[in-house]
C-alpha positions as CSV (number, residue, x, y, z in Angstrom):
1,M,25.7,-0.7,26.8
2,I,26.9,-0.6,23.2
3,I,25.3,1.3,20.3
4,S,26.5,0.8,16.8
5,Q,25.4,3.1,13.9
6,T,25.7,1.6,10.4
7,P,24.8,3.6,7.2
8,L,22.5,2.6,4.4
9,R,23.7,3.0,0.8
10,I,22.9,4.0,-2.8
11,S,24.6,2.3,-5.7
12,L,25.5,4.6,-8.4
13,S,26.6,2.0,-11.0
14,G,27.7,-1.6,-11.4
15,G,25.0,-3.3,-9.3
16,G,24.7,-7.0,-10.2
17,T,28.3,-7.5,-11.0
18,D,28.9,-8.1,-7.3
19,L,27.1,-11.4,-7.6
20,A,29.4,-14.5,-7.4
21,N,28.0,-16.0,-10.6
22,Y,29.4,-12.9,-12.4
23,Y,32.5,-11.9,-10.5
24,N,34.0,-15.4,-10.2
25,P,34.6,-15.7,-13.9
26,H,34.7,-12.0,-14.9
27,E,35.4,-9.7,-11.9
28,G,32.8,-7.2,-10.8
29,F,33.0,-3.5,-10.2
30,V,30.6,-1.1,-8.4
31,V,30.6,2.6,-7.4
32,S,28.4,3.3,-4.4
33,T,28.1,5.7,-1.5
34,A,26.9,5.5,2.1
35,I,24.1,7.9,3.1
36,D,23.1,9.5,6.4
37,K,20.3,7.0,7.1
38,Y,21.2,4.3,9.5
39,I,20.5,1.0,11.2
40,Y,21.1,1.2,15.0
41,V,21.9,-1.8,17.2
42,I,21.7,-1.4,21.0
43,L,23.3,-4.1,23.0
44,K,23.4,-4.4,26.8
45,E,24.3,-6.9,29.4
46,R,21.6,-8.6,31.5
47,F,21.7,-9.6,35.1
48,D,20.1,-13.0,34.4
49,D,21.3,-15.5,31.7
50,L,18.4,-14.9,29.3
51,I,18.7,-13.5,25.8
52,Y,16.3,-10.7,24.8
53,V,16.0,-9.8,21.1
54,D,13.8,-6.8,20.3
55,Y,12.7,-5.8,16.8
56,S,9.2,-5.9,15.3
57,A,8.8,-9.0,17.5
58,K,10.2,-9.7,20.9
59,E,12.1,-12.9,21.7
60,I,13.1,-14.2,25.1
61,V,15.3,-17.3,24.8
62,T,17.9,-19.2,26.9
63,T,20.5,-20.0,24.2
64,I,21.7,-18.5,20.9
65,D,20.5,-21.5,19.0
66,D,16.9,-20.7,20.1
67,I,17.0,-17.2,18.5
68,K,14.6,-16.9,15.5
69,H,16.0,-13.8,14.0
70,D,18.5,-15.4,11.7
71,L,20.9,-12.4,11.4
72,V,21.1,-12.0,15.1
73,K,21.6,-15.7,15.6
74,E,24.4,-16.1,13.1
75,A,26.2,-12.8,14.1
76,A,26.1,-13.9,17.7
77,R,27.5,-17.3,16.9
78,L,30.2,-16.0,14.6
79,T,31.5,-13.5,17.2
80,G,31.4,-15.9,20.1
81,M,28.6,-14.4,22.1
82,T,27.1,-16.4,25.0
83,N,23.9,-15.8,26.9
84,G,22.9,-12.9,29.2
85,F,22.5,-10.0,26.8
86,E,19.7,-7.9,25.2
87,V,19.8,-6.6,21.7
88,M,17.5,-4.0,20.1
89,M,17.4,-2.9,16.4
90,F,16.1,0.3,14.9
91,A,16.1,1.7,11.3
92,D,15.6,5.1,9.9
93,I,13.6,3.8,7.0
94,P,11.4,0.7,6.2
95,S,13.8,-2.1,7.4
96,E,13.0,-4.6,4.6
97,G,12.6,-4.2,0.9
98,S,13.8,-0.6,0.7
99,G,16.6,-1.3,-1.8
100,L,19.0,0.7,0.3
101,G,20.9,-2.4,1.7
102,S,19.2,-2.4,5.1
103,S,19.7,-6.2,5.9
104,S,23.4,-6.0,5.1
105,S,23.8,-2.8,7.2
106,L,22.0,-4.6,10.0
107,T,24.4,-7.6,9.7
108,V,27.5,-5.3,9.8
109,G,26.0,-3.4,12.7
110,L,25.3,-6.5,14.7
111,L,28.8,-7.9,14.2
112,H,30.3,-4.5,15.2
113,A,28.3,-4.3,18.4
114,F,28.9,-7.9,19.4
115,Y,32.7,-7.5,18.9
116,Q,32.8,-4.2,20.8
117,Y,30.8,-5.8,23.6
118,Q,33.6,-8.3,24.1
119,G,36.3,-5.6,23.8
120,K,37.5,-6.8,20.4
121,L,38.6,-4.2,17.8
122,V,37.8,-5.2,14.2
123,T,38.5,-3.6,10.8
124,A,35.9,-2.6,8.2
125,E,37.2,-5.3,5.9
126,Q,36.6,-8.0,8.6
127,L,33.1,-6.7,9.3
128,A,32.2,-6.7,5.6
129,R,33.8,-10.1,4.9
130,E,32.0,-11.7,7.8
131,A,28.7,-10.1,7.0
132,C,29.0,-11.6,3.5
133,K,29.8,-15.0,5.1
134,I,26.6,-14.8,7.2
135,E,24.3,-13.7,4.5
136,I,25.6,-15.5,1.5
137,E,27.4,-18.6,2.7
138,I,25.6,-19.5,5.9
139,L,22.1,-18.3,5.2
140,G,22.3,-18.9,1.4
141,R,20.8,-15.6,0.3
142,P,21.1,-14.9,-3.4
143,I,22.7,-11.5,-2.9
144,G,25.9,-9.7,-3.8
145,K,28.7,-8.2,-1.8
146,Q,28.5,-4.5,-2.3
147,D,26.0,-3.7,0.5
148,Q,28.1,-5.2,3.2
149,Y,31.3,-3.5,2.0
150,I,29.9,0.0,1.7
151,A,28.1,-0.3,5.0
152,A,31.3,-1.2,6.7
153,Y,33.6,1.2,4.9
154,G,31.3,4.2,4.3
155,G,32.1,7.2,2.1
156,L,32.0,7.3,-1.7
157,K,33.9,4.2,-2.8
158,S,34.6,1.9,-5.7
159,F,34.8,-1.8,-5.1
160,K,36.4,-4.4,-7.4
161,F,35.1,-7.9,-6.7
162,C,37.9,-10.3,-7.7
163,K,37.8,-13.8,-8.9
164,D,39.6,-15.1,-5.8
165,E,36.8,-13.7,-3.6
166,S,39.0,-10.8,-2.4
167,V,37.5,-7.2,-2.6
168,E,39.5,-4.1,-3.4
169,A,38.1,-1.0,-1.9
170,A,39.1,2.5,-3.1
171,S,38.1,6.0,-1.9
172,L,37.4,8.6,-4.5
173,D,39.7,11.5,-4.0
174,L,37.2,14.3,-4.5
175,S,36.9,17.6,-2.7
176,T,34.2,18.3,-0.2
177,E,32.7,20.8,-2.6
178,V,32.4,18.2,-5.4
179,K,30.9,15.6,-3.1
180,R,28.4,18.2,-1.8
181,K,27.4,19.0,-5.4
182,L,27.0,15.4,-6.3
183,G,25.0,14.8,-3.2
184,S,22.7,17.7,-3.9
185,N,22.0,16.4,-7.3
186,L,20.9,13.0,-6.0
187,L,17.4,12.4,-4.7
188,L,15.4,9.5,-3.4
189,F,11.6,9.0,-3.8
190,F,9.7,6.2,-2.2
191,T,7.6,4.0,-4.6
192,S,5.3,3.2,-1.6
193,T,6.0,-0.4,-2.2
194,T,8.6,-2.6,-0.4
195,R,9.5,-6.1,-1.7
196,K,11.7,-9.0,-0.9
197,A,14.7,-8.9,-3.3
198,S,15.3,-12.7,-3.1
199,S,13.0,-13.7,-6.0
200,I,14.4,-11.0,-8.3
201,L,18.0,-11.8,-7.4
202,E,17.4,-15.6,-7.8
203,E,16.2,-15.0,-11.3
204,Q,19.0,-12.6,-12.0
205,N,21.6,-15.1,-10.8
206,K,20.1,-17.8,-13.1
207,N,20.2,-15.4,-16.0
208,I,23.8,-14.2,-15.7
209,I,25.2,-16.5,-18.5
210,S,22.3,-15.7,-20.9
211,K,22.4,-12.0,-20.0
212,I,26.2,-11.7,-19.8
213,D,26.4,-8.8,-22.3
214,F,24.1,-6.7,-20.2
215,H,26.2,-7.3,-17.1
216,N,29.4,-6.5,-19.0
217,K,27.9,-3.2,-20.1
218,I,26.8,-2.4,-16.6
219,K,30.4,-3.0,-15.4
220,E,31.7,-0.7,-18.2
221,L,29.2,2.0,-17.0
222,A,30.6,1.7,-13.5
223,Y,34.1,2.3,-14.7
224,D,32.9,5.2,-16.8
225,T,31.1,6.6,-13.8
226,L,34.3,6.5,-11.8
227,D,36.2,8.2,-14.7
228,G,33.5,10.9,-14.8
229,L,33.7,11.6,-11.1
230,N,37.5,11.7,-11.2
231,A,37.3,14.2,-14.1
232,L,34.8,16.2,-12.1
233,D,32.1,15.5,-14.7
234,I,29.4,14.6,-12.1
235,N,26.6,14.9,-14.7
236,R,28.0,11.6,-16.1
237,V,26.6,9.9,-13.0
238,G,23.1,10.9,-14.0
239,E,23.6,10.0,-17.7
240,N,24.9,6.6,-16.7
241,L,22.1,6.1,-14.2
242,H,19.7,6.4,-17.1
243,V,21.5,3.8,-19.2
244,N,22.1,1.6,-16.2
245,W,18.3,1.4,-15.6
246,E,17.6,0.4,-19.2
247,L,20.1,-2.4,-18.9
248,K,19.0,-3.4,-15.4
249,K,15.4,-4.0,-16.6
250,Q,16.8,-6.7,-18.9
251,L,18.3,-8.8,-16.1
252,A,15.1,-10.2,-14.6
253,S,11.4,-10.1,-15.4
254,N,10.2,-8.2,-12.3
255,V,12.8,-5.5,-11.9
256,S,10.2,-3.0,-13.0
257,N,6.4,-2.8,-13.2
258,P,3.9,-0.3,-14.7
259,E,3.8,1.8,-11.6
260,I,7.6,2.1,-11.5
261,D,7.7,2.8,-15.2
262,K,5.2,5.6,-14.7
263,M,7.3,7.0,-11.8
264,H,10.5,6.8,-13.9
265,S,8.8,8.6,-16.8
266,L,7.5,11.4,-14.5
267,A,11.1,11.9,-13.2
268,M,12.6,12.1,-16.6
269,E,9.8,14.5,-17.8
270,G,10.4,16.6,-14.6
271,G,14.0,17.3,-15.6
272,A,16.0,14.3,-14.3
273,L,19.2,13.3,-16.2
274,G,18.7,9.7,-15.0
275,A,16.9,7.5,-12.5
276,K,16.8,3.9,-11.4
277,I,15.3,1.8,-8.7
278,S,17.8,1.3,-5.9
279,G,18.6,-2.3,-5.1
280,A,17.3,-5.3,-6.9
281,G,14.1,-3.6,-8.2
282,G,10.4,-4.2,-7.9
283,G,9.9,-1.4,-5.3
284,G,11.7,0.5,-2.6
285,F,13.2,3.9,-3.6
286,L,13.8,5.5,-6.9
287,L,17.2,7.1,-7.1
288,V,17.1,10.3,-9.3
289,Y,19.9,12.5,-10.6
290,C,18.7,16.0,-11.2
291,E,20.5,19.3,-11.4
292,R,19.6,21.8,-8.7
293,D,18.0,24.3,-11.1
294,K,15.5,21.7,-12.3
295,Q,14.6,20.2,-8.9
296,D,11.5,22.3,-8.3
297,N,10.0,20.9,-11.5
298,L,11.1,17.4,-10.6
299,R,9.4,17.6,-7.2
300,R,6.2,18.9,-8.7
301,A,6.3,16.0,-11.2
302,L,6.8,13.5,-8.4
303,R,4.6,15.2,-5.8
304,Q,2.5,12.1,-5.2
305,Y,5.6,10.3,-3.9
306,R,7.3,10.8,-0.6
307,E,10.9,12.2,-0.8
308,L,13.6,10.9,1.5
309,P,16.1,13.8,2.1
310,F,19.6,12.6,2.7
311,Y,23.3,13.6,2.6
312,L,26.3,11.5,1.6
313,E,27.9,9.9,4.7
314,K,31.7,9.7,5.0
315,H,31.8,7.2,7.8
316,G,31.0,3.5,7.8
317,S,29.8,1.4,10.7
318,K,30.9,2.9,14.0
319,I,30.3,2.7,17.7
320,I,28.6,5.8,18.9
321,F,28.1,4.8,22.5
322,D,30.2,2.5,24.7
323,Q,29.7,2.1,28.4
324,T,31.1,-1.3,29.1
325,R,32.7,-2.8,32.2
326,Y,35.4,-5.3,31.4
327,D,36.6,-7.8,33.9
328,I,40.1,-7.1,35.3
329,K,42.1,-10.3,35.3
């Protein structure tokens, strides 16, 4: 039996510049962090030759080609799995439409578990690159690359998305105390709505040329956020979060809605320095930056919304249980 644990993420700045329509001509840049909310993949060998896939539905099939869950099917194909296994998936939060990168974390976690099952060691870079291949190239989803990379690498990272499709990952050299302070100033509140990101991202992809100035400013904010963190000016994260949200709403028509606008206003009135919807928009979680001495007021202002407590996570996808018998040849 193999169990992989893969973190979800919050993007601090730069989201949208990881889309190919932007980074191919201009290069993208994102600052994001993994959080201690996870996708778990449990994989075990079966005595028979069937394949069991357990999630909100249950599949029992004879070949990989018959699997309906597209991420499981493509991850199994890519890693060279055959029949005779059972895979189960669990999530700490709503598994679709959260804005916390759950589908990409699942893809990374599936790849990691399937490779480990076969006794193959893989790097974070390979997991991220192959997860992008599955979601973007094979399945044609209109998404960016940041979710797969932060899920695989973990920690507080910056990512440069280069024109040649390579990705440069860099850790922020901050003390534990600074990271703890940053994490304590970041909060997540559930909008009570989940949504499919595809329609928003499809529109955003189509609008990149006409909205190029907004994307350029979002990338500049990401670099400024990095500079702020390196200068230990962590409040700049919150200030840039506020500006980022105003820019993000210009990228597609359904990024926000009256309920989200109301929630955002309540957060700002409650003492937040900045707030934005995590992920593509339209629902999921509101990411809020608020200093500790104002958080009681903030929570009162947002009392009708459920908070998701979390910490920053330093690890990316990892195998937390491995009890495998390998054939001796």
